[in-house]
DRENMARKOL-155883 format. One record per residue (C-alpha): residue in one letter; x negated, y, z. Coordinates in steps of 0.2 Angstrom, whole numbers, padded with zeros to 4 digits, always signed. Example, Ala and Ser with C-alpha at 12.3 -4.5 7.8 and 13.67 -1.06 7.14 Angstrom:
A-0062-0022+0039S-0068-0005+0036
//
This chain:
X-0172-0040-0080X-0153-0039-0075X-0151-0025-0062X-0139-0018-0050X-0134-0003-0061X-0132-0014-0077X-0120-0025-0068X-0110-0011-0060X-0108-0004-0078X-0100-0021-0083X-0090-0021-0067X-0083-0003-0071X-0077-0010-0088X-0070-0026-0081X-0060-0016-0068X-0049-0010-0082X-0043-0027-0085X-0040-0031-0067X-0027-0044-0065X-0015-0046-0050X-0012-0062-0042X+0001-0070-0031X-0005-0072-0013X-0003-0085+0000X-0001-0080+0018X-0004-0097+0026X-0015-0095+0041X-0031-0107+0040X-0038-0116+0055X-0054-0108+0063X-0060-0125+0067X-0075-0133+0057X-0071-0147+0045X-0082-0158+0036X-0088-0156+0018X-0083-0168+0005X-0091-0185+0009X-0099-0181+0025X-0098-0174+0043X-0108-0158+0039X-0097-0143+0033X-0100-0137+0016X-0098-0119+0012X-0092-0115-0006X-0101-0099-0011X-0092-0090-0025X-0100-0076-0035X-0101-0068-0052X-0115-0068-0064X-0119-0065-0082X-0128-0082-0084X-0128-0099-0075X-0146-0104-0071X-0150-0121-0077X-0160-0124-0061X-0146-0119-0050X-0144-0136-0042X-0163-0137-0038X-0162-0121-0029X-0146-0126-0020X-0155-0142-0014X-0169-0131-0007X-0157-0119+0002X-0148-0134+0010X-0164-0141+0017X-0165-0125+0028X-0146-0124+0032X-0144-0141+0038X-0158-0138+0051X-0153-0120+0055X-0133-0120+0055X-0129-0139+0052X-0120-0134+0036X-0123-0135+0017X-0119-0123+0003X-0112-0126-0014X-0117-0112-0026X-0102-0108-0038X-0106-0094-0051X-0093-0088-0062X-0095-0078-0078X-0092-0060-0074X-0080-0058-0088X-0069-0072-0080X-0072-0068-0062X-0056-0058-0058X-0045-0070-0066X-0053-0086-0058X-0055-0079-0041X-0037-0073-0041X-0032-0090-0045X-0043-0098-0032X-0036-0086-0019X-0018-0088-0023X-0019-0107-0024X-0030-0109-0009X-0043-0118-0019X-0058-0122-0009X-0068-0106-0008X-0077-0101+0009X-0088-0086+0005X-0084-0075-0010X-0092-0060-0018X-0079-0046-0017X-0080-0028-0023X-0070-0012-0022X-0070-0012-0041X-0062-0029-0042X-0047-0024-0030X-0054-0027-0013X-0040-0018-0004X-0027-0027-0015X-0034-0043-0009X-0033-0038+0009X-0015-0032+0006X-0010-0049-0001X-0017-0058+0014X-0031-0067+0004X-0046-0062+0015X-0049-0067+0033X-0052-0053+0046X-0070-0055+0051X-0072-0044+0067X-0072-0059+0079X-0082-0070+0068X-0095-0056+0065X-0096-0053+0084X-0099-0072+0087X-0110-0077+0073X-0116-0061+0064X-0128-0054+0076X-0142-0053+0063X-0130-0044+0052X-0126-0031+0066X-0145-0029+0069X-0149-0023+0052X-0133-0014+0046X-0129+0004+0050X-0112+0003+0059X-0105+0016+0046X-0109+0004+0032X-0099-0010+0041X-0085+0001+0045X-0084+0006+0027X-0077-0011+0024X-0063-0009+0036X-0045-0008+0030X-0032-0003+0043X-0045-0005+0057X-0050-0022+0053X-0065-0029+0043X-0062-0041+0029X-0079-0041+0020X-0098-0037+0024X-0107-0026+0013X-0124-0031+0006X-0139-0020+0012X-0147-0011-0004X-0146+0006-0010X-0131+0013-0001X-0130+0030-0009X-0130+0037-0027X-0138+0053-0034X-0131+0059-0050X-0145+0061-0063X-0151+0058-0081X-0163+0046-0089X-0174+0051-0103X-0186+0043-0116X-0204+0046-0109X-0212+0047-0126X-0201+0062-0132X-0202+0071-0115X-0221+0070-0116X-0221+0075-0135X-0211+0091-0132X-0219+0095-0115X-0203+0094-0106X-0205+0098-0087X-0192+0086-0079X-0195+0093-0062X-0187+0109-0067X-0171+0100-0074X-0159+0103-0059X-0142+0109-0068X-0132+0105-0083X-0138+0121-0091X-0156+0115-0089X-0151+0098-0096X-0143+0108-0111X-0159+0117-0115X-0168+0100-0115X-0155+0092-0126X-0157+0107-0139X-0175+0104-0140X-0172+0086-0145X-0159+0091-0157X-0170+0103-0165X-0185+0092-0167X-0178+0074-0168X-0162+0076-0179X-0160+0058-0181X-0158+0055-0163X-0143+0059-0152X-0149+0069-0138X-0137+0062-0125X-0127+0046-0126X-0113+0038-0115X-0119+0029-0099X-0107+0015-0103X-0095+0012-0117X-0077+0016-0112X-0083+0024-0095X-0079+0042-0090X-0095+0052-0088X-0088+0058-0071X-0091+0040-0065X-0109+0043-0064X-0110+0062-0064X-0099+0068-0050X-0098+0081-0036X-0084+0073-0026X-0079+0057-0016X-0067+0047-0027X-0058+0040-0012X-0057+0024-0021X-0048+0027-0037X-0051+0046-0042X-0032+0048-0041X-0035+0062-0028X-0053+0066-0023X-0063+0075-0009X-0072+0089-0018X-0090+0091-0011X-0087+0077+0002X-0077+0090+0011X-0077+0091+0030X-0059+0098+0029X-0053+0081+0022X-0042+0090+0009X-0037+0078-0005X-0035+0087-0022X-0031+0082-0040X-0048+0082-0048X-0041+0086-0065X-0034+0102-0059X-0050+0109-0051X-0061+0123-0058X-0076+0112-0057X-0068+0099-0068X-0062+0112-0081X-0080+0119-0081X-0087+0102-0084X-0076+0097-0098X-0079+0114-0106X-0097+0111-0105X-0095+0093-0113X-0085+0101-0127X-0099+0114-0131X-0112+0100-0131X-0101+0090-0143X-0098+0104-0155X-0116+0108-0155X-0120+0090-0160X-0129+0085-0144X-0118+0070-0141X-0112+0056-0151X-0100+0061-0165X-0086+0049-0160X-0090+0043-0142X-0073+0037-0138X-0075+0023-0151X-0093+0019-0145X-0095+0001-0140X-0113+0001-0134X-0121+0005-0117X-0133+0020-0116X-0147+0008-0113X-0144-0001-0129X-0142+0015-0139X-0159+0021-0132X-0167+0004-0136X-0161+0005-0154X-0168+0022-0156X-0151+0030-0157X-0151+0040-0141X-0163+0050-0131X-0155+0051-0114X-0139+0047-0103X-0132+0051-0086X-0136+0038-0073X-0135+0036-0054X-0153+0038-0047X-0162+0028-0034X-0179+0022-0030X-0186+0012-0044X-0174+0018-0057X-0186+0023-0070X-0195+0006-0071X-0178-0003-0070X-0171+0007-0085X-0188+0005-0094X-0186-0014-0092X-0168-0014-0099X-0171-0002-0114X-0189-0009-0117X-0194+0009-0119X-0203+0019-0106X-0191+0030-0097X-0192+0045-0085X-0178+0051-0073X-0173+0066-0063X-0159+0069-0051X-0146+0083-0053X-0137+0080-0036X-0143+0075-0019X-0139+0057-0014X-0122+0054-0006X-0115+0039+0003X-0096+0036+0000X-0085+0021+0004X-0086+0017-0015X-0105+0016-0015X-0105+0004+0001X-0091-0007-0004X-0098-0010-0022X-0105-0027-0016X-0098-0037-0001X-0095-0054+0005X-0078-0060+0011X-0071-0076+0018X-0055-0082+0009X-0040-0085+0020X-0039-0103+0014X-0056-0107+0020X-0057-0122+0031X-0075-0118+0037X-0075-0100+0041X-0087-0102+0055X-0100-0111+0044X-0097-0097+0031X-0101-0083+0043X-0116-0093+0050X-0123-0094+0032X-0119-0076+0028X-0128-0071+0044X-0144-0081+0037X-0143-0070+0021X-0147-0055+0033X-0160-0064+0043X-0169-0078+0034X-0182-0072+0021X-0184-0089+0014X-0165-0091+0011X-0164-0073+0003X-0178-0076-0009X-0172-0093-0014X-0155-0085-0019X-0164-0070-0027X-0179-0078-0036X-0178-0097-0035X-0192-0109-0030X-0210-0103-0028X-0222-0110-0040X-0208-0115-0052X-0198-0099-0055X-0211-0086-0048X-0228-0085-0040X-0234-0072-0027X-0246-0058-0032X-0246-0052-0014X-0237-0054+0002X-0221-0046-0005X-0224-0044-0024X-0220-0059-0036X-0221-0062-0055X-0217-0076-0067X-0228-0091-0067X-0239-0094-0083X-0229-0099-0097X-0213-0093-0089X-0203-0077-0094X-0186-0069-0093X-0180-0080-0107X-0185-0097-0101X-0185-0095-0083X-0174-0109-0075X-0167-0098-0062X-0164-0081-0069X-0150-0075-0058X-0158-0058-0054X-0145-0052-0041X-0155-0047-0026X-0143-0033-0023X-0129-0045-0020X-0138-0058-0009X-0137-0051+0009X-0151-0040+0014X-0161-0034-0001X-0175-0028+0010X-0180-0046+0013X-0182-0049-0005X-0199-0050-0014X-0202-0036-0026X-0205-0041-0044X-0221-0035-0052X-0221-0019-0060X-0210-0011-0047X-0218-0001-0033X-0223-0013-0019X-0215+0000-0007X-0198-0001-0016X-0188-0006-0001X-0196+0007+0011X-0192+0020-0002X-0174+0013-0003X-0172+0014+0016X-0178+0032+0016X-0166+0036+0002X-0152+0029+0012X-0157+0038+0027X-0158+0055+0017X-0141+0053+0009X-0127+0064+0014X-0113+0054+0021X-0096+0059+0015X-0083+0064+0028X-0072+0051+0022X-0085+0037+0023X-0075+0022+0029X-0058+0027+0022X-0050+0014+0011X-0034+0019+0002X-0019+0007+0001X-0010+0011-0015X+0004-0001-0013X+0017+0012-0007X+0014+0022-0023X+0010+0007-0035X+0022+0013-0048X+0015+0030-0049X-0003+0023-0049X+0001+0013-0064X+0009+0028-0073X-0005+0040-0068X-0018+0028-0073X-0011+0026-0090X-0011+0045-0092X-0029+0046-0087X-0034+0033-0099X-0026+0043-0113X-0035+0060-0109X-0050+0059-0097X-0063+0050-0108X-0059+0061-0123X-0060+0077-0113X-0076+0072-0103X-0085+0066-0119X-0080+0083-0128X-0069+0075-0141X-0054+0084-0135X-0052+0103-0134X-0049+0107-0115X-0041+0123-0120X-0026+0114-0126X-0028+0096-0120X-0033+0099-0102X-0016+0108-0098X-0007+0094-0107X-0016+0082-0097X-0012+0090-0080X+0006+0092-0085X+0007+0073-0089X-0001+0069-0073X+0012+0078-0063X+0026+0070-0073X+0018+0053-0069X+0018+0056-0051X+0000+0061-0046X+0007+0073-0032X+0016+0059-0024X-0001+0048-0024X-0011+0063-0017X+0002+0066-0003X+0002+0047+0002X-0017+0047+0001X-0018+0063+0012X-0006+0055+0024X-0017+0039+0026X-0033+0049+0026X-0026+0060+0041X-0021+0044+0050X-0038+0036+0047X-0047+0052+0053X-0037+0053+0069X-0041+0035+0073X-0060+0039+0071X-0059+0052+0084X-0051+0040+0097
//
């Protein structure tokens, strides 16, 4: 089934083609207006998806039976293919096309949308109509969405942290008696990969997590502070922003990746690879790949790869702004029904029936209950012919209200809640960088990163010669100016947190 991690992988790639759009700074009325053809306001809910379920309207009708009674409003579900999402939502936002509740994400330019005046500040609306949101959300999660002291989006409640780790084929782990509980460092990983290389020469020991994505996206030891152009190593209490690519840790990492590449532990030509790690495992090309860890990850990856998988963490779980702001809901500036939009958003954090209609569809038609909180497909229904196969519980408000699909641990949400509580919170949790003062430098530096980083981190480029060249090019492109601006904004943000 489609999952959180898989969609985030797609998002990371789509981010590379993020388009800018013109904005409109018109102020919209906060008074409710009627929906088309009636006196009840209609909330147009816009979100991305990989498929548009054929029974979407049936589910929408069931949702509206509830919303008419509870908030005197209806909802129109407007899914947009993820490949077109940035372009179409930018057009909607810049042209004030009717959109009242929109799925926004840090990877799709959330702070840029705020800077362009495309999203409404939600603080007052949240206080007035979002009491259930405030009951279930950690204030640190809500504050992570703030830009310049104001909240422009509400994060969904899900796994709010990440722990760098590795996913492996269970059959080969068992075959060679690999004790994954003892795999804690990259040296431990290397020893395991060599075992696979020696005994399974036709299988690549470790493959890319996602085609075109830098390994440090999923194996990291720093807060990226939004864009990785200036990071916070080890989630530092000193709030000192540094150039990741100049650090000793980065040099050691790319040297390790070069060693793995030279020893045949990685794909021969990873920079031209077009397949996700899950597909490479599924096709018997790969054994393992780096991946963020969370409760239920082994079953999730087993379902995607269709191969039993086991997983282990290499780092402790950490919550950063980027982790929290991955999935959020905002109200576009042009909405004529912002109060109704906030009322419905509040239901997504309070009403279990609404959440499960959005997540799984209609009981008896799209799923049946196995127990109070576990569901499965009805007889004759599977992932291929299910009429409502949205599979986006991570995006639909409070995930903890969602049923658990059969095969997952029935206690998945309790485990996820404990996972969130156990996570280290970055000292910069809640900081959002406004790159507009250095947008020219950001463009130039991003181009340099695109030229060198993937090659270095995949072992294709020799760090002895290419890392110094990379660092020099970054400096010439203006990374020091970006870091100076980011440090300035971070210091100002930190000062305001202590007031």
